[in-house]
N, C-alpha and C positions, 0 to 999 in steps of 0.2 A: 773271501767274500761269501757270506751265507746266502741261503736261498732267497730271502726277502730282498737283500741288497741287489742280488743278481736280477731278480724280476723287475725291480725298480729301474735298474740301469737299462734293461731291455725296453721298458716303456719309454724312458727318456729318449732313447735313440730313434724311436718311431716318429718323433716330432722335431721340426726345425723352426727356430724363431727367425723371422726375416727383418721385421722393423717394429720399433715401438710406436704405438698409436695412442697411448693415453697413460697418465700417471696420477695416482692419488696418494693419500696419506699412508694407506696400508697395502696398496697393490699397484702393479704396473701391468698394462695390457699390451701384448704384442700381436701383430699379424704373423701367422706362421703357416706351415703346411705339413701334411703327412709325408714323410720321406719316401715311402714306397709308391704313392699314387699322386703326389703333388696336390692333393685336396686342400683347399684353403681352410684354416682354422683360426680361432682366436685363443691365445694362451694367456691366462690371467695368473701372473706370478704374485703370490701373497707373501709379504715379508713376515715370516714367522719369528725370526730371531729377536726382534725388538720387544717382544712381550715377555715380561719376567715370569709369568705364570704359564708360558707355553704359547699355544696357538690362539689367535683372535677368534672369539666366539662366532663372528659373522662368517668366517671361513668354514668353520665346522658346520654351521647351519646350511651354508650354500651347498657344500658337498653332500650332506645328509639328504636334503630335500631334492636336489637335482638327480640324485641316484634313484630316488623313489618315483619321480614324476617323468612319465614318458607320454608326451602328447604333442600333436603337430603345432599347437599354439603355446608351447612352453619351450624355452631354449634347451638344447640337448647338451648334456655333459658327456663328452666322448672318452675322457681319460683323466686320471690324476696321477701325478708322480712328484717326488721330492727331489730337491737339489740343494745341497749344503743346508742353509737355514731357510730355504724357501719351499713353499708348497705351490705346485703348478696345476691349474685347472685348464684342461683342454676343452674348449667349447666350440660349437659349430659357428662358422663365420657368417656374420650378418652385415649387410651393406650399410644400413642406416637405422635411424629410430624415428618414432612418430614426431618428436619435437623438431627434428630437422625438416620433416615434411611440412609441419604446421608453419614453420618460419620461412619456408621458401615461397616468397611472394610471387614467383613466376607461375605457381600452380593455382588452379582453381578447382575446388572440390565440388563434385556433384553430390546431391543427397544420397545417391546410391553408394558413393565412395565412403562417406561417413558411416553409413549403415553397415558396410562391410567391415571397416576397422573396429567398430563397436561390437559387432557380432563375434569377431575373432577374439576380442578382449574378453567378452563374457564366456566364450567357449573355453579358453584357457583357464579363466578364473573358476568356472564351474567345476572343472576337473580338479583344481587345487582344493576347493572347498569340499568336494566329494571325497577327497583323500585326507580330509581334516587338517588342511594346511592353510594358514592365513599368510598372505603375501606381505602386507603391512608397509609397502612402499611403492604403490602404483602411481605412476606419473608418466608423461609422454616419453621422456628419455629412458625409461625402463621398459618401454614397449618397442622392441627391436623389429626391423623389417628385413625379411630375407629377399634375395634376388628374384624369387618367384612371386613376391608380394605378400607372402604369409607373415602375419603379425605374431610375435612370440613374446610372452612374458619373460623378463630377465631380472637379474640381480635379486637373489633370494637371501641376501645377507641379513635382512631384518625379519625374515619369515619365521614362523614357529607353528608347531602343531597344536591343535586344540581338541579337547574332548570333554573334559569336565567343566561345565559352565560356572562352577564356583572357584575356578583356579585364578589366582591373581596374576596379572600381566602388566608390563610397563606401559605407560601412556606416552612415553617419549619415542614414538615411532611415526612414520609417514611424514614426508616433506610437508611443511606448514600449509602451503596453498591447497593441498589435497587432503588435509587432515580433518576428520569429522568433529563436530562440536563436542561429542561426549569425551573425546580424548583431550581436547582443549580445556575441558572442565575437570580433567584429572581422573576420569573413570579408569579403574584397574580391572574391571570385569566387563568384557565386551566380546563381540561375536564377529562372524564373517561380514556383518553389516558395515564394519569400518572400511573394508575394501570396496564395497558397493558405493559408498559416498565418493571415494576417489574416482571410480569409473564415471560417476555423474559429473564430476568436475572436468574430467577429460572429455566427456561427451559435449559439454557446453563449450569447452575450449576449441574443439574441432569446428563447431558452428561459428564461433566468434573470431577465430584465428588469433586469439589473445587469451591469457589466463583469465578465468572467470572470477576467482575469488583470491586476488593477490594481496594478502595482509602483510604489514611491515613488522609486526610482532605478534605474539600469541593473543594479546588483548585486542590488537587491531584486527587480527584475523577473525575473531568473534564478531567484532563490529561490522566487518566487511560482509560476513555471512548474514548477519541480521539485517543489514541494509538491503541486501539482495532478496532475502527470503522472509523477512519480517521477524521480529523478536518472538520467540516461542512462549506460549502460555503453559500453565499446568495442564490445561486440557489438550494442547498440542503434544506435550512431552511430559507426562506425569513423572515427578520425582527429580527432574533435572536440577532444581534449586538445592537439592541435598547432596549433589556430587562434591567430591573433596575440594576442588579448586573453583567452585562456582563463585562468580561475582557478577553483579548487574553491570551491563555495559551500555545501557540506554534502551529506549523504546522506539522501535522503528516499525512502520506499517508494512503489511505484506504486499508486495508488488507482483501482479500477475506475470508469469514467465513470458506470456505473449507480448508484453510491452518491450522486452529486449530481443526475444527470438521471433521477430516479426514474420520471417519467411518459413518457419517450421510448421510441420503438419500437426494436427491434433494428436495423432499417435506418438509423434516425436516428443511433444511436450508432456504427454501423459507418462511415458517411460522416464523422461528426465526427472519429472516430479517424484516418481516412485523411488528414484535413486537418492534424492535429496530430502527425504522425509526426516524430520528431527528425531522422532521416536525410533530408535534403532530396530526394535522388534517389528515395526511396520514397514521398514525398508524392503524393497523387493529382493528376492534371492537371485543369484546368478541363474539358477535353473528356471525360475519363473520368468526372468527377464528374457531368456531365449524363446519362451513360448508367447511373448508379448505380440499383439497384432502389428506392432511397428515393423517387425522383421518379415511379415508375410503380406504387407501392403505394397503396392507399386510406389516407387520403383524398387525392384528387388535388389538385394546387395550386389555390388559389382563383384565379378570374379576377381580373386586376388591378383591374377596376372594382368588384369586391366586397370589396376589402381594407379594413380599418379605416382611418379618417381621423382625425387628431387635431383637437382643437377649433380650433387655430390655422389648420389647413389649411381647415377648413370655413368659417371666418370670413375666409379670404383674407388672413391676417396676413402679416407679412414673410416672404419666401421664403428668404432666404439670410442667415446670421449670420456664417459664417466665411469670410474671404477670403484668408487666408495659406495658403501651401503646406504648412506643417508646424507647426501650433500645437496646443496641448493641447485636449482636449475642452471644448465649451461647458458652463459651469455646474459642471464638476467636473474640475479639473486632476489631474495624476498624483499629487499629494500629498493628494487628498481621496478618502475612501472613499465610494462611492455608497451611497445608502440601499438596504436590502433591499426587494425588491418585496412589495407587499401581495398576499396570495392572495385571489382572489375567484372565485365561480362564478356562472354564469348559466344559465338554462334555454335550451335550444335552440329557437329559433323556426323557422318554416317557411323564412325567409330563410337561417338558419344551415345548415339541412339542404341547401338549394340550394347554398350555398357549399362544403359538404363534397363534393358530387359535381360541382362545376364542371368544365368540360372541361379536359383536360390541356393544358399549354402545348406549343406545337409546337417541338420541339427540333431539327428537321431543318435 
């Protein structure tokens, strides 16, 4: 056994797989633990052998970027080892994801809770963009939640680095409901603004408790966007009719966001609007979003430890359900209309009041 094989065998012995918690086309996820400390981990076993040209590119990307990114709002890659024809990624163990929390109808979100989740999303994304990395698949079930309430960006299988603005990239990224219109029109030259659109859709979904723009096909996705935000004009979005896959999909008037988000504050709607601007160059950056008045107005963001937890998270149920890089949402694919949220009220307890005035997140 040479030195490389010996080092790999030692790494493999550090980790124990306990039970399978998810399976996809290219990977299986296990709940495991560190042999010496019993620390819980998630082990993502990627099936390398089935690719005639070697390893799946998404696996290479995930390892590459997670080795570079170290931030409290990005999932941590603890180790990598190989076994037979498989590559194993050892990731920190996370109890649930934002989709599970949104779908848990027993939970009621306070405005401060939504503010906290969105702040942590922007913090993780700002670090990625500052490191010249596009995520390209932000959606609620790729935003994982730790036991201490911290939100972490996960699944970097579609991520890529960017630096040269003239470099061609694929437009077949980002799950359809969270995909910006420039990609739906086939743009091959784009920026960090594609991730910002996705955050805007997640922001709206947290307030509505149902997906904001659920299209049934790429063309229907454009219609869904235009029905919600109005059909763009050349003044709104110069040059969009020249994009490779442009096609007219109907004229729809612009509806004020206030008509749908009736309980949202002016600052909330202003930030949401800045995320969902048609012209990508005018979309707010993650850095500027964190400086937006929304995050500094009352109520301040809830402390992560005070955020609502879903029943599955409390019971320490399975932590990860999706293991592919770009699959449809769990439980409701793009052809399924999500159920409308039930509206409920609760009396504010002393703990709720404390959450309302919880200390501001440190954005420095």
